[in-house]
C-alpha positions as CSV (number, residue, x, y, z in Angstrom):
1,M,81.5,53.1,7.7
2,R,77.7,53.2,7.3
3,P,75.6,50.9,9.6
4,S,73.9,49.4,6.5
5,T,77.4,48.5,5.2
6,L,78.4,46.8,8.4
7,L,75.1,44.9,8.4
8,L,76.1,43.4,5.0
9,L,79.4,42.3,6.5
10,A,77.7,40.9,9.5
11,L,75.3,39.0,7.3
12,S,78.2,37.3,5.6
13,L,79.3,36.0,8.9
14,L,76.0,34.2,9.3
15,A,76.3,32.5,6.0
16,A,77.5,29.2,7.5
17,P,75.1,26.3,7.1
18,G,72.6,25.9,9.9
19,C,71.0,28.3,12.3
20,G,72.4,27.3,15.6
21,D,71.5,28.7,19.0
22,R,67.8,29.1,18.0
23,D,68.9,31.8,15.4
24,C,66.0,31.2,13.2
25,E,64.0,28.7,15.2
26,D,60.3,29.4,15.0
27,S,58.4,28.1,18.1
28,G,55.1,28.3,16.2
29,E,53.6,30.1,19.2
30,E,51.6,33.3,18.7
31,S,52.9,36.3,20.7
32,D,50.4,38.5,22.5
33,D,52.7,41.5,22.8
34,C,53.9,44.1,20.3
35,E,57.5,44.4,21.4
36,S,60.2,44.6,18.8
37,G,63.1,42.3,19.1
38,G,63.6,38.7,18.1
39,D,62.6,38.4,14.4
40,K,60.3,41.5,14.7
41,A,61.3,44.6,12.9
42,G,60.1,48.2,13.4
43,R,60.4,50.6,16.3
44,P,57.9,50.0,19.2
45,L,55.5,52.6,20.4
46,S,56.6,52.7,24.0
47,I,54.4,54.7,26.4
48,D,54.9,54.6,30.2
49,G,57.5,51.9,29.8
50,A,55.3,49.5,27.8
51,A,54.9,48.9,24.1
52,R,51.4,49.6,22.7
53,C,49.9,48.2,19.5
54,A,46.4,48.0,18.1
55,A,44.2,44.9,18.3
56,A,43.5,43.0,15.1
57,E,40.1,43.3,13.6
58,P,38.4,42.0,10.4
59,R,39.2,44.4,7.5
60,R,40.8,44.2,4.1
61,D,42.1,47.6,3.4
62,W,45.4,47.1,5.3
63,A,46.3,43.9,3.4
64,A,48.6,44.1,0.3
65,R,48.2,41.4,-2.3
66,S,50.5,38.5,-1.6
67,E,51.6,35.4,-3.6
68,A,52.6,33.4,-0.5
69,A,51.4,29.8,-0.5
70,P,48.8,28.8,2.1
71,R,50.2,27.0,5.2
72,P,48.5,25.0,8.0
73,D,51.2,25.7,10.6
74,G,49.9,28.8,12.3
75,A,52.2,31.1,10.3
76,A,49.3,33.4,9.5
77,A,48.9,34.3,13.2
78,R,52.6,35.2,13.5
79,W,52.4,37.5,10.4
80,I,49.4,39.2,12.0
81,Q,51.4,39.9,15.1
82,Q,54.2,41.2,13.0
83,G,51.7,43.4,11.1
84,L,50.5,44.9,14.4
85,A,54.0,45.6,15.5
86,E,54.8,47.3,12.1
87,H,51.6,49.3,12.4
88,A,52.6,50.6,15.9
89,S,56.0,51.6,14.3
90,V,54.1,54.1,12.1
91,A,53.1,56.0,15.3
92,S,56.5,55.6,16.8
93,F,58.2,57.2,13.8
94,S,55.6,59.9,13.6
95,R,56.3,60.7,17.3
96,F,60.0,60.7,16.5
97,A,59.5,63.3,13.8
98,L,57.8,65.5,16.3
99,I,60.7,65.0,18.8
100,L,63.2,66.0,16.1
101,L,61.2,69.1,15.3
102,H,61.0,70.0,19.0
103,H,64.8,70.0,19.2
104,G,65.4,71.8,16.0
105,A,66.8,68.9,13.9
106,P,68.0,69.4,10.3
107,A,65.4,69.1,7.6
108,A,67.0,66.0,6.2
109,L,66.6,64.1,9.4
110,V,63.0,65.1,9.8
111,A,62.3,64.0,6.2
112,R,63.9,60.6,6.8
113,A,61.8,60.1,10.0
114,H,58.6,60.7,8.0
115,Q,59.8,58.4,5.2
116,A,60.5,55.7,7.8
117,A,56.8,56.1,9.0
118,L,55.7,55.5,5.4
119,D,57.9,52.5,5.2
120,E,56.2,51.0,8.2
121,V,52.8,51.5,6.6
122,R,54.0,49.4,3.7
123,H,55.5,46.8,6.0
124,A,52.3,46.5,7.9
125,R,50.3,46.0,4.7
126,L,52.8,43.4,3.5
127,C,52.5,41.5,6.7
128,F,48.7,41.5,6.8
129,G,48.6,40.5,3.2
130,A,51.0,37.6,3.9
131,A,48.7,36.5,6.8
132,A,45.7,36.4,4.5
133,A,47.5,34.5,1.8
134,L,48.8,31.9,4.3
135,G,45.2,31.1,5.2
136,G,44.2,33.6,7.8
137,A,41.0,35.6,7.7
138,P,41.6,39.1,6.3
139,V,42.4,41.4,9.2
140,G,44.1,44.7,9.9
141,P,44.7,47.0,12.9
142,G,42.0,48.4,15.0
143,P,42.3,51.8,16.7
144,L,45.7,52.5,18.3
145,D,45.8,54.3,21.6
146,V,48.3,57.1,21.4
147,R,47.3,59.0,24.4
148,D,50.3,60.4,26.4
149,A,52.6,59.4,23.5
150,L,54.8,62.5,24.1
151,A,54.7,62.4,27.9
152,G,58.3,62.3,29.1
153,Q,59.6,61.9,25.6
154,L,61.0,65.4,25.0
155,D,63.7,65.5,27.5
156,L,67.1,65.2,25.7
157,A,68.4,62.5,28.0
158,A,65.3,60.4,27.5
159,V,65.6,60.9,23.7
160,V,69.2,59.6,23.8
161,R,68.2,56.6,25.9
162,A,65.3,55.6,23.6
163,L,67.3,56.3,20.5
164,V,70.2,54.1,21.6
165,A,68.0,51.2,22.8
166,E,65.3,51.2,20.2
167,G,67.2,52.5,17.1
168,C,70.9,52.1,17.3
169,V,70.7,48.7,19.0
170,D,67.3,47.0,18.5
171,E,66.7,48.2,15.0
172,T,70.2,47.4,13.9
173,L,69.8,43.8,15.2
174,A,66.3,43.5,13.7
175,A,67.6,44.5,10.3
176,L,70.2,41.8,10.5
177,R,67.8,39.2,11.8
178,V,65.2,39.8,9.1
179,A,67.8,39.7,6.4
180,H,69.0,36.3,7.9
181,L,65.4,35.1,7.9
182,A,65.1,35.9,4.3
183,R,67.9,33.5,3.5
184,Q,66.1,30.8,5.5
185,E,62.6,31.2,4.2
186,P,61.6,28.6,1.5
187,D,58.6,30.6,0.2
188,P,59.8,33.1,-2.4
189,A,57.0,35.5,-1.7
190,L,57.7,35.6,2.1
191,A,61.5,35.7,1.5
192,A,60.9,38.8,-0.7
193,I,58.9,40.5,2.1
194,H,61.7,39.8,4.6
195,R,64.3,41.2,2.2
196,E,62.3,44.4,1.6
197,I,61.7,44.9,5.3
198,A,65.4,44.2,6.1
199,E,66.6,46.8,3.6
200,D,64.2,49.4,5.0
201,E,65.2,48.6,8.6
202,A,68.8,49.0,7.7
203,R,68.1,52.5,6.5
204,H,66.1,53.2,9.7
205,A,69.1,52.0,11.7
206,D,71.3,54.5,9.6
207,L,68.8,57.2,10.6
208,A,69.1,56.3,14.3
209,W,72.9,56.5,14.3
210,D,72.9,59.7,12.3
211,V,70.4,61.4,14.7
212,L,72.6,60.2,17.7
213,A,75.7,61.7,16.1
214,W,73.8,65.0,15.5
215,L,72.7,65.1,19.1
216,L,76.1,64.4,20.5
217,D,77.7,67.0,18.2
218,A,75.1,69.6,19.4
219,H,75.1,68.5,23.0
220,P,78.5,66.9,24.0
221,A,77.3,66.6,27.6
222,L,75.0,63.8,26.5
223,A,77.9,61.5,25.7
224,P,77.8,59.8,29.2
225,E,74.1,59.2,28.8
226,A,74.7,57.5,25.4
227,E,77.5,55.4,26.9
228,A,75.2,54.3,29.8
229,A,72.4,53.5,27.3
230,F,74.7,51.2,25.2
231,A,75.9,49.4,28.4
232,A,72.3,48.9,29.5
233,A,71.3,47.5,26.1
234,E,74.3,45.1,26.1
235,A,73.4,43.9,29.6
236,R,69.8,43.4,28.5
237,L,70.6,41.4,25.4
238,L,73.7,39.4,26.1
239,P,72.3,36.9,28.6
240,T,69.9,35.5,26.1
241,A,71.6,36.5,22.8
242,D,71.8,33.9,20.0
243,R,74.3,33.8,17.3
244,V,72.6,36.5,15.2
245,D,72.4,39.0,18.0
246,R,76.0,38.3,19.1
247,V,77.3,38.9,15.6
248,G,75.2,42.1,15.3
249,L,76.4,43.4,18.7
250,E,80.1,42.6,18.0
251,A,80.3,43.3,14.2
252,V,77.9,46.2,13.9
253,V,76.9,47.9,17.1
254,A,80.3,47.8,18.9
255,P,82.3,49.4,16.0
256,L,79.7,52.1,15.5
257,R,79.5,52.8,19.2
258,D,83.3,53.1,19.4
259,A,83.4,55.4,16.4
260,L,80.9,57.7,18.1
261,G,83.0,57.7,21.3
262,A,86.2,58.5,19.3
263,R,84.4,61.3,17.5
264,A,83.2,62.8,20.8
265,E,86.8,62.7,22.2
266,A,88.3,64.3,19.1
């Protein structure tokens, strides 16, 4: 079964009234980092173990037109942070395409990686446009430091670890969370942005799982590395997981992980 199909099933499990366990609670606080996770979508640009993103600066060219109604609750700042995270994901997927090329990936996987980068450009523009419509000054991303972006990223074991953590797990959960947020958002324009991003992130999650399957087929010795990466991701997430993440881990990630394991043993 495709990851995106399982995500739809998982979303149905979250249809009960109420969020619970801070599922969709918004603290109203602006984040200073550009890590993915939580309600953020997109794959982070991790370099030397830390996520990098650009700083916001006044500009209009990265803001798509938005019909969102102005709000006085600080929501604009949160959409700016989301826009910066999406912008960093453009670089992350561009790097991913280079990694796939380095390892001789099929053309279809390389093409999907480039399409994902284009999706992230659109996501960033949607987020910056929403921020401006909500009452923030028009801003966009400044220069993004991509120095050393490929350092340590070409080793196959490192590729598997990053792919499992950032793609198969975090991106899968992000797609589910953003789809859930779309159901909770009262502003139709913002809900539509959430839905669009969620649909794209589900396809990006599909790509991550497909690349992992290709790698394990081509390099069966990497299976223990993938198993360890899934265990590490679960250990990282479960102590603070809310209902959305738990449903995603149990109803989506676990079945797909087990299917990969069974495939490797066949």
